[in-house]
C-alpha positions, 0 to 999 in steps of 0.5 A: 841760712836755711829756714828752720821749721818746728812742728806745733807739737815740738813747739808746745813741748819747748814752750811748756818747758820754758825753753822757747818764746812764741812770737806772732807776726800777724797784725793786731786785728788778726791776733785779736780774733784768734791767737795762741795763748802765751804768744807775744804779738809783734806785727811784721808791719812794725817789726824792728830790733827795738821790739825784741830787746828782752829776747836778745839777751836770753838763750831761748829759741824764738819761734815766729808764726803767722796764719799759715807759715807763708808770711813768716817763711817769706820774711825769714831773712828779715827775722833772722837779721834781728839778731835773736840767736836761734830762730824757728818758724812754726810749721803751718803757723796758726793753722798748723797749730790748730790742725795738731789739736792744740788750743787757741783763744778765739774772740768771735766779737772781733772782726774776721780778717780783712783779706776774708772781708775783701774776698766776700765783698769783691766776690759778691760784687762780681757775682752781682754784676754778672747776674744783673748783666744776665738778667737785666742789662749787659751794662751791669758788667761794668761792676765786674770789670771795675772789681776785677780791675781793682783787684789786679791793681791791689795785687800789683801795687799792694794798695787795696782801696776796698780794704781801706774802705772796709777798715773804716766800717764800724764792725772792724773796730777792735772790740774791748772786753 
């Protein structure tokens, strides 16, 4: 079946009218940092039919969203297979919601996304390796080589050692209110 997308403004209208339910498929850390008020968290990584026992029984439109809409669209068949009736994807995800001027709840005490942390650390190591190689010794190019190889490995296998290491850092523990 074709992916059915709904604009943030239309989604807000349906939510306010009580005709829809909004499901956030991002991970708990992403949700804790910023979310749409009233959205229910159901992480894609642990999604199964048991997650939606209540939604299956009603006739509400189920609107799924992620950060940008890509993750939701890529997994639309999996979401559709849950048997929830009419399902839609929030156009642009959380980013689209914010671009439409609609409010979100932000908790700046929560860590930034793991993806952004990996980009910051990997980019810093590559840059440091290049600068040290240029200013001190060509031997420092091994830092850039190591990080580049690690990123390729992560892209091919889906396993990122840097993300695993960063997840253990104290700032990545979800803060409680």
